[in-house]
MISE-356378 format. One record per residue: residue in three letters; x, y, z of N, C-alpha, C in turn. Coordinates in steps of 0.1 Angstrom, whole numbers, padded with zeros to 4 digits, always signed. Layout:
# MISE-356378
alaXYZXYZXYZ...
***
This chain:
# MISE-356378
met+0008-0011+0000+0000+0000+0000+0009+0012-0001pro+0007+0022-0009+0016+0034-0010+0012+0042+0003glu+0023+0050+0007+0021+0059+0018+0010+0069+0015met+0001+0071+0026-0010+0080+0025-0005+0095+0024arg-0013+0102+0016-0008+0116+0014-0015+0125+0025thr-0011+0137+0026-0016+0146+0037-0020+0159+0031ala-0019+0160+0017-0021+0174+0011-0026+0171-0004his-0031+0182-0009-0034+0182-0023-0020+0180-0032pro-0021+0172-0042-0031+0164-0047-0032+0150-0040tyr-0043+0147-0035-0045+0134-0029-0047+0123-0040tyr-0047+0111-0036-0048+0099-0046-0061+0101-0054val-0073+0105-0047-0085+0105-0054-0086+0115-0065tyr-0079+0126-0063-0078+0137-0073-0072+0131-0085glu-0061+0124-0084-0055+0119-0097-0064+0107-0102ala-0071+0100-0094-0080+0090-0100-0091+0096-0108ile-0096+0108-0104-0106+0115-0111-0102+0119-0125his-0090+0124-0125-0083+0128-0138-0079+0116-0147glu-0077+0104-0142-0073+0094-0150-0084+0087-0157gln-0097+0090-0153-0108+0083-0159-0109+0082-0174pro-0108+0094-0181-0110+0093-0195-0101+0084-0202glu-0088+0084-0199-0077+0075-0204-0080+0060-0201leu-0085+0058-0189-0088+0043-0185-0099+0038-0192ile-0110+0047-0195-0121+0042-0202-0118+0040-0217glu-0110+0049-0221-0106+0048-0236-0098+0035-0238arg-0090+0031-0228-0082+0018-0229-0092+0006-0229leu-0101+0006-0220-0112-0004-0220-0119-0006-0233leu-0123+0006-0238-0131+0005-0250-0125-0001-0262gly-0111-0002-0261-0103-0007-0272-0099-0021-0268gln-0103-0027-0258-0100-0041-0253-0113-0048-0249arg-0121-0051-0259-0135-0055-0256-0138-0070-0260ala-0128-0077-0264-0129-0090-0268-0136-0100-0258glu-0130-0099-0245-0136-0107-0234-0150-0102-0230ile-0152-0089-0231-0166-0084-0228-0176-0090-0238glu-0172-0089-0250-0181-0094-0260-0184-0110-0260arg-0173-0117-0256-0176-0131-0253-0186-0134-0241ala-0184-0126-0231-0193-0126-0220-0207-0123-0224ala-0208-0112-0231-0222-0107-0235-0229-0117-0243asp-0221-0125-0253-0229-0135-0261-0233-0146-0253ala-0226-0150-0243-0232-0159-0233-0244-0155-0226val-0243-0142-0221-0254-0137-0214-0266-0136-0222ala-0265-0133-0233-0276-0131-0244-0284-0143-0245arg-0278-0154-0242-0285-0167-0245-0293-0171-0232lys-0293-0163-0221-0301-0166-0210-0313-0159-0209glu-0323-0165-0201-0336-0159-0200-0337-0147-0190arg-0329-0148-0180-0331-0137-0170-0316-0131-0166ile-0315-0119-0164-0303-0112-0161-0304-0105-0148thr-0294-0107-0139-0295-0100-0126-0280-0093-0124phe-0280-0081-0121-0268-0074-0118-0268-0073-0102val-0255-0075-0097-0254-0077-0083-0243-0068-0078gly-0245-0060-0066-0234-0053-0061-0237-0047-0048ile-0228-0041-0041-0231-0035-0028-0222-0022-0027gly-0228-0012-0020-0221+0001-0019-0220+0006-0033thr-0208+0012-0037-0207+0017-0049-0209+0008-0061ser-0207-0004-0059-0210-0014-0070-0226-0016-0071leu-0234-0013-0060-0248-0014-0062-0253-0003-0071his-0246+0008-0070-0250+0020-0078-0247+0016-0093ala-0236+0010-0096-0233+0005-0109-0243-0005-0114ala-0248-0014-0105-0259-0023-0109-0271-0016-0112arg-0274-0006-0105-0287+0002-0107-0286+0008-0122val-0274+0014-0124-0272+0020-0138-0274+0009-0149ala-0268-0002-0146-0269-0013-0156-0284-0018-0158glu-0293-0018-0148-0306-0021-0149-0313-0011-0157ser-0310+0002-0155-0317+0013-0162-0312+0013-0176trp-0300+0010-0180-0296+0009-0194-0301-0002-0201met-0303-0013-0194-0310-0025-0201-0324-0021-0206arg-0330-0014-0198-0344-0009-0201-0344+0001-0213glu-0334+0010-0211-0333+0021-0220-0329+0016-0235phe-0319+0007-0235-0314+0003-0248-0325-0005-0255ser-0333-0013-0247-0343-0022-0253-0357-0016-0255gly-0358-0003-0252-0372+0003-0251-0381-0005-0241gly-0375-0009-0231-0384-0016-0220-0388-0031-0222arg-0383-0036-0234-0386-0050-0238-0377-0060-0232leu-0366-0057-0227-0357-0067-0220-0357-0062-0205leu-0361-0070-0197-0363-0067-0182-0352-0074-0175ala-0342-0067-0169-0332-0071-0160-0335-0064-0147his-0329-0069-0138-0329-0063-0123-0316-0063-0116cys-0315-0053-0106-0304-0053-0098-0307-0057-0084glu-0297-0062-0077-0298-0068-0064-0287-0063-0054gln-0290-0061-0043-0279-0058-0033-0274-0072-0027ser-0261-0074-0029-0255-0086-0026-0258-0093-0013phe-0257-0085-0002-0260-0090+0012-0274-0095+0013glu-0283-0087+0008-0297-0091+0007-0300-0103+0000leu-0294-0105-0012-0295-0116-0020-0290-0128-0015val-0279-0127-0008-0273-0139-0001-0283-0144+0010his-0289-0136+0017-0297-0139+0029-0312-0141+0025his-0317-0136+0014-0330-0136+0009-0329-0140-0006pro-0325-0152-0009-0320-0155-0022-0332-0156-0033ile-0328-0155-0046-0335-0158-0056-0332-0172-0061ala-0341-0180-0066-0339-0194-0070-0333-0193-0084phe-0319-0191-0085-0313-0191-0098-0312-0205-0104gly-0310-0206-0117-0308-0219-0124-0301-0217-0137ala-0302-0226-0145-0295-0227-0158-0299-0216-0167gly-0311-0210-0166-0316-0199-0175-0313-0185-0170asp-0304-0185-0159-0300-0172-0154-0286-0167-0157ala-0285-0155-0159-0271-0148-0160-0270-0139-0148val-0259-0141-0140-0257-0133-0127-0243-0125-0130ile-0244-0112-0130-0234-0103-0132-0229-0096-0119val-0219-0099-0113-0214-0095-0101-0205-0084-0102ile-0205-0072-0096-0197-0061-0097-0190-0060-0082thr-0177-0061-0082-0170-0059-0069-0156-0054-0072his-0153-0042-0068-0141-0035-0072-0129-0043-0068thr-0129-0048-0056-0117-0054-0051-0117-0069-0053gly-0128-0075-0057-0128-0089-0059-0128-0097-0047thr-0130-0090-0036-0129-0097-0022-0142-0094-0014thr-0151-0085-0019-0163-0082-0011-0170-0094-0006thr-0172-0096+0006-0176-0109+0012-0191-0113+0007ala-0200-0105+0008-0213-0108+0004-0214-0110-0012ser-0207-0102-0020-0208-0103-0035-0201-0116-0038ile-0190-0120-0032-0184-0132-0037-0191-0144-0032glu-0199-0143-0020-0207-0154-0016-0218-0156-0026glu-0224-0145-0031-0235-0146-0041-0229-0152-0053leu-0218-0148-0057-0212-0154-0070-0210-0170-0068arg-0206-0173-0057-0205-0188-0054-0219-0195-0054met-0229-0188-0048-0242-0195-0048-0248-0196-0061ala-0247-0185-0070-0251-0185-0083-0246-0196-0091arg-0233-0197-0090-0225-0207-0098-0230-0221-0093ala-0232-0223-0081-0236-0236-0075-0250-0240-0080ala-0258-0230-0083-0272-0232-0088-0272-0234-0103gly-0261-0233-0110-0261-0236-0124-0262-0225-0132ala-0261-0212-0127-0263-0199-0135-0250-0196-0142leu-0251-0188-0152-0240-0183-0159-0235-0171-0150thr-0223-0170-0148-0217-0160-0139-0206-0152-0145val-0207-0138-0143-0198-0129-0149-0194-0120-0137val-0181-0118-0134-0177-0110-0123-0168-0098-0129ile-0171-0086-0126-0164-0074-0129-0157-0069-0118thr-0143-0069-0118-0134-0065-0107-0124-0054-0112gly-0117-0049-0103-0105-0041-0107-0094-0051-0110gln-0083-0047-0114-0072-0056-0117-0067-0064-0104met-0064-0077-0107-0061-0086-0096-0048-0093-0100ser-0040-0097-0091-0028-0104-0093-0030-0117-0097gly-0022-0124-0104-0023-0138-0108-0033-0142-0118ser-0037-0132-0126-0048-0135-0137-0042-0143-0147thr-0051-0152-0153-0046-0160-0164-0058-0161-0175ser-0054-0158-0187-0063-0159-0199-0076-0152-0198gly-0077-0141-0189-0089-0134-0188-0100-0141-0179leu-0096-0153-0174-0106-0160-0165-0104-0156-0151ala-0113-0159-0142-0113-0155-0128-0100-0159-0122ser-0094-0150-0114-0081-0152-0108-0083-0150-0093gly-0075-0156-0085-0076-0155-0071-0087-0164-0065asp-0084-0169-0052-0094-0178-0046-0108-0172-0044arg-0109-0158-0044-0123-0152-0041-0131-0153-0054val-0125-0152-0065-0134-0151-0077-0132-0163-0087arg-0124-0173-0082-0122-0185-0090-0135-0192-0093gly-0137-0196-0105-0149-0204-0108-0160-0196-0117ala-0158-0183-0117-0168-0176-0125-0165-0179-0139asp-0176-0179-0147-0175-0182-0161-0167-0171-0169phe-0168-0159-0165-0161-0148-0171-0156-0139-0160his-0145-0134-0162-0139-0124-0152-0133-0113-0160ile-0140-0101-0159-0135-0089-0167-0129-0079-0156gln-0117-0075-0159-0109-0066-0151-0109-0052-0156thr-0110-0042-0148-0112-0028-0153-0099-0020-0151cys-0095-0016-0139-0084-0008-0137-0076-0012-0125glu-0065-0006-0122-0057-0010-0110-0065-0006-0097gln-0063-0014-0087-0070-0012-0074-0068+0003-0069glu-0078+0009-0063-0077+0022-0059-0070+0023-0046val-0063+0034-0044-0056+0037-0030-0066+0043-0021ala-0074+0054-0027-0084+0060-0019-0094+0052-0015phe-0100+0056-0002-0111+0048+0003-0124+0051-0006ala-0125+0062-0011-0137+0065-0019-0133+0063-0034tyr-0139+0052-0039-0137+0048-0052-0142+0056-0062thr-0135+0059-0073-0139+0067-0084-0137+0061-0098lys-0124+0058-0102-0122+0053-0115-0125+0039-0116ser-0126+0031-0104-0131+0018-0106-0146+0017-0108tyr-0154+0027-0104-0168+0028-0107-0171+0031-0121thr-0164+0041-0126-0167+0045-0140-0162+0035-0151thr-0151+0029-0148-0146+0019-0157-0155+0007-0156ala-0160+0003-0145-0171-0007-0144-0182-0004-0152leu-0187+0009-0152-0199+0013-0160-0195+0012-0175ala-0184+0015-0179-0179+0012-0193-0180-0001-0197val-0175-0011-0189-0177-0025-0192-0192-0028-0193leu-0200-0024-0183-0214-0027-0183-0220-0022-0196gly-0218-0009-0200-0223-0003-0212-0220-0012-0224leu-0208-0017-0225-0204-0025-0238-0211-0038-0237leu-0211-0044-0224-0219-0056-0224-0233-0057-0227ile-0240-0046-0221-0255-0045-0223-0258-0041-0237ala-0250-0033-0243-0252-0029-0258-0252-0042-0266arg-0242-0051-0264-0240-0063-0271-0251-0073-0269val-0256-0074-0257-0266-0082-0252-0279-0079-0260val-0283-0066-0259-0295-0061-0265-0295-0063-0280glu-0284-0061-0286-0283-0062-0301-0283-0078-0305ser-0277-0086-0296-0278-0100-0299-0292-0106-0298lys-0300-0100-0289-0313-0105-0287-0323-0098-0297lys-0317-0090-0306-0325-0082-0315-0336-0073-0310leu-0333-0067-0297-0343-0060-0290-0339-0045-0290leu-0328-0041-0297-0324-0027-0296-0334-0017-0301ala-0336-0008-0292-0347+0003-0297-0339+0017-0298gly-0341+0023-0309-0335+0035-0311-0320+0034-0315thr-0312+0045-0314-0300+0047-0319-0289+0036-0312pro-0282+0028-0319-0272+0019-0311-0263+0027-0301pro-0262+0023-0290-0255+0031-0279-0240+0030-0280leu-0234+0022-0289-0219+0021-0289-0212+0033-0295ala-0218+0040-0304-0212+0053-0307-0211+0063-0297ala-0221+0064-0289-0222+0073-0277-0212+0069-0267leu-0211+0055-0265-0201+0050-0255-0187+0054-0259glu-0184+0054-0272-0170+0057-0277-0167+0072-0275arg-0177+0081-0272-0175+0095-0271-0172+0097-0256val-0175+0088-0247-0173+0090-0233-0161+0096-0228pro-0148+0091-0232-0136+0097-0228-0135+0112-0232glu-0140+0116-0243-0139+0131-0246-0149+0139-0240leu-0160+0133-0237-0169+0139-0228-0165+0142-0214leu-0158+0132-0209-0153+0133-0195-0141+0144-0195arg-0134+0144-0206-0123+0155-0206-0129+0169-0206gln-0140+0171-0213-0147+0182-0213-0153+0186-0200ala-0159+0176-0193-0165+0178-0180-0154+0181-0169leu-0142+0177-0171-0132+0180-0161-0129+0195-0162gln-0132+0201-0172-0130+0216-0173-0138+0224-0163leu-0146+0217-0156-0156+0222-0146-0149+0224-0133glu-0137+0220-0132-0130+0220-0119-0131+0233-0111pro-0127+0244-0118-0129+0257-0111-0143+0259-0105ala-0153+0256-0114-0168+0258-0109-0171+0249-0098ala-0166+0237-0097-0168+0227-0087-0161+0232-0074arg-0150+0237-0075-0143+0243-0063-0150+0256-0058glu-0155+0264-0066-0163+0275-0061-0176+0270-0055leu-0183+0259-0059-0195+0255-0053-0191+0248-0038ala-0180+0242-0038-0175+0237-0027-0173+0246-0015lys-0167+0258-0019-0166+0269-0009-0179+0274-0005arg-0189+0274-0014-0202+0280-0011-0209+0272-0001val-0207+0259+0000-0216+0249+0007-0209+0243+0017ala-0196+0243+0019-0187+0235+0028-0193+0236+0043ala-0196+0248+0048-0199+0249+0060-0213+0244+0065leu-0221+0241+0055-0234+0235+0058-0234+0221+0064ala-0245+0217+0070-0246+0205+0077-0247+0192+0067arg-0253+0195+0056-0257+0183+0047-0258+0188+0033ile-0260+0179+0023-0263+0182+0010-0272+0171+0004glu-0280+0176-0005-0290+0166-0010-0289+0168-0026ile-0289+0157-0032-0287+0156-0047-0299+0149-0053phe-0305+0153-0064-0316+0145-0069-0314+0144-0085gly-0320+0133-0090-0319+0130-0104-0330+0120-0108ser-0330+0117-0121-0340+0106-0125-0333+0098-0135gly-0338+0085-0137-0332+0076-0146-0318+0072-0141ala-0308+0072-0151-0294+0070-0146-0289+0081-0137ala-0294+0092-0139-0290+0103-0129-0294+0101-0114trp-0303+0093-0113-0308+0089-0099-0297+0081-0093ala-0292+0071-0099-0280+0063-0094-0268+0073-0093thr-0266+0082-0101-0256+0091-0100-0257+0100-0088ala-0268+0105-0085-0271+0113-0073-0267+0104-0061ser-0271+0091-0060-0269+0082-0049-0254+0080-0048glu-0247+0078-0059-0233+0075-0058-0225+0088-0053ala-0229+0100-0058-0222+0112-0054-0224+0114-0039ala-0237+0111-0033-0239+0112-0020-0230+0103-0011leu-0229+0091-0016-0220+0081-0010-0206+0087-0009lys-0201+0092-0020-0186+0097-0021-0185+0108-0010ile-0195+0117-0009-0195+0129+0001-0194+0123+0015lys-0202+0113+0017-0201+0107+0031-0187+0102+0034glu-0182+0094+0025-0169+0087+0026-0158+0097+0027ala-0158+0108+0019-0147+0117+0018-0148+0129+0026cys-0159+0135+0029-0161+0146+0036-0168+0145+0050tyr-0174+0134+0054-0179+0131+0066-0190+0140+0070ile-0198+0144+0060-0211+0151+0063-0222+0143+0058ala-0235+0147+0062-0247+0140+0058-0251+0144+0044ala-0252+0133+0036-0255+0136+0021-0264+0125+0017glu-0275+0129+0009-0285+0120+0003-0287+0121-0011gly-0289+0110-0019-0292+0111-0033-0306+0106-0034phe-0315+0114-0040-0329+0111-0042-0333+0110-0057glu-0344+0102-0060-0350+0103-0073-0358+0115-0072thr-0359+0121-0085-0365+0135-0086-0378+0137-0080glu-0388+0128-0082-0400+0129-0075-0401+0125-0061glu-0392+0115-0058-0392+0110-0044-0388+0119-0033ile-0380+0129-0038-0375+0140-0028-0387+0147-0022leu-0398+0148-0029-0409+0156-0025-0419+0148-0015his-0416+0135-0015-0425+0125-0007-0420+0123+0006gly-0418+0133+0014-0413+0131+0028-0399+0139+0030pro-0389+0135+0023-0377+0142+0025-0376+0157+0025phe-0385+0163+0017-0386+0177+0016-0390+0184+0030ser-0397+0176+0038-0402+0182+0050-0390+0186+0060glu-0380+0179+0059-0368+0182+0067-0357+0190+0061thr-0360+0194+0049-0352+0202+0041-0353+0217+0044asp-0341+0223+0048-0341+0238+0050-0328+0244+0048ala-0325+0256+0052-0313+0264+0049-0300+0258+0055arg-0301+0248+0064-0290+0242+0069-0283+0233+0060gly-0289+0230+0048-0284+0221+0038-0284+0228+0024ser-0276+0222+0014-0278+0227+0001-0282+0216-0009leu-0287+0221-0021-0294+0212-0029-0287+0212-0043val-0285+0201-0049-0280+0199-0062-0290+0192-0071gly-0293+0198-0083-0302+0190-0092-0295+0186-0104leu-0298+0175-0109-0291+0169-0122-0302+0170-0133phe-0299+0177-0144-0308+0180-0155-0301+0174-0168thr-0309+0164-0174-0303+0157-0185-0310+0159-0198gly-0320+0168-0199-0328+0171-0211-0340+0162-0213gly-0342+0155-0202-0354+0145-0203-0366+0151-0198ala-0377+0143-0198-0390+0148-0194-0392+0150-0180thr-0383+0146-0171-0384+0149-0156-0378+0161-0153asp-0371+0168-0163-0364+0181-0158-0374+0191-0154glu-0386+0192-0158-0395+0202-0155-0399+0200-0140arg-0400+0188-0135-0402+0185-0120-0390+0191-0113gly-0379+0187-0118-0367+0193-0111-0366+0208-0110arg-0371+0215-0120-0372+0230-0118-0380+0234-0108gln-0393+0227-0107-0402+0231-0096-0395+0229-0082ile-0386+0218-0080-0381+0216-0068-0370+0227-0065leu-0362+0230-0075-0353+0242-0073-0360+0254-0069arg-0371+0258-0074-0378+0269-0070-0384+0268-0056ala-0389+0257-0053-0393+0254-0040-0384+0255-0030ala-0371+0251-0032-0359+0251-0023-0356+0266-0021gly-0358+0274-0031-0355+0288-0030-0364+0295-0018glu-0375+0290-0017-0384+0296-0006-0380+0292+0007leu-0370+0281+0008-0364+0277+0021-0351+0283+0022lys-0347+0292+0013-0333+0299+0014-0321+0289+0013met-0323+0277+0007-0313+0267+0005-0303+0272-0006pro-0291+0271-0004-0281+0273-0016-0285+0262-0026arg-0286+0265-0038-0290+0257-0049-0278+0256-0060ala-0276+0244-0067-0269+0243-0078-0276+0233-0088ala-0273+0235-0101-0278+0227-0110-0266+0222-0120ile-0266+0210-0122-0257+0204-0132-0264+0199-0145thr-0262+0207-0155-0271+0204-0166-0264+0203-0179val-0270+0196-0189-0266+0197-0203-0271+0210-0209pro-0265+0215-0220-0268+0227-0226-0283+0229-0229ser-0289+0218-0235-0303+0218-0239-0313+0220-0228ala-0309+0216-0216-0318+0218-0204-0314+0232-0196asn-0304+0239-0201-0300+0250-0193-0309+0263-0195his-0321+0262-0190-0331+0273-0191-0340+0272-0179asp-0345+0283-0174-0354+0284-0162-0350+0277-0150leu-0336+0277-0147-0331+0269-0136-0329+0280-0125ser-0336+0278-0114-0335+0287-0103-0324+0282-0093ala-0312+0286-0096-0300+0281-0089-0290+0293-0088glu-0283+0293-0076-0272+0302-0074-0260+0299-0083gln-0258+0286-0086-0247+0282-0095-0251+0271-0105ile-0248+0273-0117-0252+0264-0128-0237+0258-0134leu-0236+0245-0133-0224+0239-0140-0230+0231-0152gln-0224+0236-0164-0229+0230-0177-0220+0220-0182val-0225+0207-0182-0217+0196-0188-0219+0195-0203pro-0211+0188-0210-0214+0186-0224-0226+0179-0228glu-0233+0183-0239-0245+0177-0244-0242+0161-0246ala-0252+0154-0241-0250+0139-0243-0264+0133-0241pro-0266+0119-0246-0279+0113-0243-0281+0112-0228glu-0294+0112-0225-0299+0112-0211-0291+0101-0202trp-0291+0089-0209-0285+0078-0201-0270+0079-0198leu-0263+0089-0204-0249+0090-0203-0247+0100-0191ala-0257+0104-0184-0256+0111-0170-0248+0104-0161ala-0249+0091-0163-0241+0082-0153-0226+0085-0154phe-0221+0090-0165-0208+0094-0167-0206+0110-0166val-0212+0116-0174-0211+0131-0176-0213+0139-0164his-0225+0137-0158-0229+0144-0146-0221+0140-0134leu-0215+0128-0134-0207+0125-0122-0194+0132-0120ile-0188+0136-0131-0175+0142-0129-0175+0155-0121pro-0184+0165-0124-0185+0176-0114-0189+0172-0100leu-0196+0162-0099-0200+0158-0085-0187+0152-0078gln-0179+0144-0085-0166+0140-0080-0156+0150-0075leu-0156+0161-0084-0147+0172-0081-0153+0180-0069leu-0166+0182-0069-0172+0188-0057-0169+0181-0045thr-0170+0167-0045-0167+0159-0032-0153+0162-0029tyr-0143+0162-0038-0129+0164-0034-0127+0178-0028phe-0132+0188-0034-0130+0201-0029-0137+0205-0016leu-0148+0198-0014-0155+0199-0002-0146+0193+0010ala-0140+0182+0007-0131+0176+0017-0119+0186+0020leu-0114+0192+0010-0104+0201+0013-0107+0213+0020glu-0120+0218+0016-0125+0230+0023-0128+0227+0038arg-0132+0215+0041-0134+0211+0055-0122+0206+0062gly-0110+0205+0056-0099+0202+0061-0096+0187+0065val-0103+0178+0057-0101+0164+0060-0095+0157+0048ser-0091+0145+0049-0084+0137+0039-0096+0130+0031pro-0096+0133+0017-0107+0126+0010-0102+0111+0006asp-0090+0107+0011-0085+0094+0007-0087+0083+0018ser-0089+0088+0031-0086+0079+0042-0099+0071+0047gly-0110+0076+0045-0122+0070+0051-0122+0071+0066arg-0114+0081+0071-0112+0083+0086-0104+0072+0093met-0098+0063+0086-0091+0052+0092-0078+0057+0100glu-0075+0070+0097-0063+0075+0105-0068+0080+0120gln-0081+0080+0121-0087+0084+0133-0089+0071+0143pro-0083+0073+0155-0082+0060+0163-0097+0054+0166ala-0107+0061+0168-0120+0057+0170-0125+0049+0158his-0123+0054+0147-0128+0047+0135-0120+0035+0132ala-0106+0036+0134-0097+0024+0132-0102+0013+0141ala-0106+0017+0153-0110+0007+0163-0123+0001+0159ala-0132+0009+0155-0145+0004+0150-0144-0006+0138ser-0135-0003+0129-0133-0012+0117-0130-0026+0120lys-0123-0027+0132-0120-0041+0136-0130-0051+0138his-0143-0044+0141-0155-0054+0144-0162-0059+0131tyr-0158-0055+0119-0164-0059+0107-0154-0060+0095lys-0157-0068+0085-0149-0067+0073-0158-0066+0061tyr-0153-0060+0049-0162-0059+0038-0162-0072+0031
***
């Protein structure tokens, strides 16, 4: 393990900026992904499995499967701990796709074992692991999966960034191939849009000064709430998790409509609000939410594509490059990652450590393992 850093640039900052190049590399090395997708396409039921950040990737995958097929191909995501203890009866007609960055997450690896034992086709997506051979599963924890797809080197920082977006790139390629193989593709083939992702991310990284300004604006507040719809809902949840991990403040990611059904009652000027606008039909509801938050004197920000950048009641607007709505999972995430990083710096905490340098948290961690 490299020595932990105590000042900018922390490891997570470098990981954020590495993402375009890493995804570009994955897009050029897709043979194993295509073989896995062809096998998955022959199955009747597809389940994406993860926990923590990987659960958000699984949620994005479920959303993309629906998006690419026009709702004709139904896949679902499952949280691995719940699935282990409240299992689905998998069989030979199932494909189970497990996302685990480390390749050692206890519940996810146990679910992989259970699915394999039930006769399901299994695919595991991990970060790079030592001892790999021929693209097949390596290491005792993932040995036996039918396909093992590796993304990028293991992260040093506690808050995962590049391993999340590279897993999304793998999932996008796999799902696009599955939907086309099943002849269920609805609309424009997604592959051309996926190939634009590295350049879109490079453009989004230019929002760093704006993200730093927003961090200064909201760093002193007690909490932050983020909302979005479709793939942007999972993006909001992922960003909230990163803020918790790296900044140690209360953060929640909500579905656009869901934020009005209870959560808005506890919303006030002690927190800030970030809306994700993708050019879709749900944006108008988001505009109403921003206006309502203004009545509560909340600091508001909007992250938006150019086509949706109108009638937004927010103190700060961060404009990401234009992209299809489903690509919010990549494009809207970058300014949120940068916001998280600079929030940590503004609050004087390490965005890399997950508080493990603090004795109480280090002691607490001895009572559990991931």
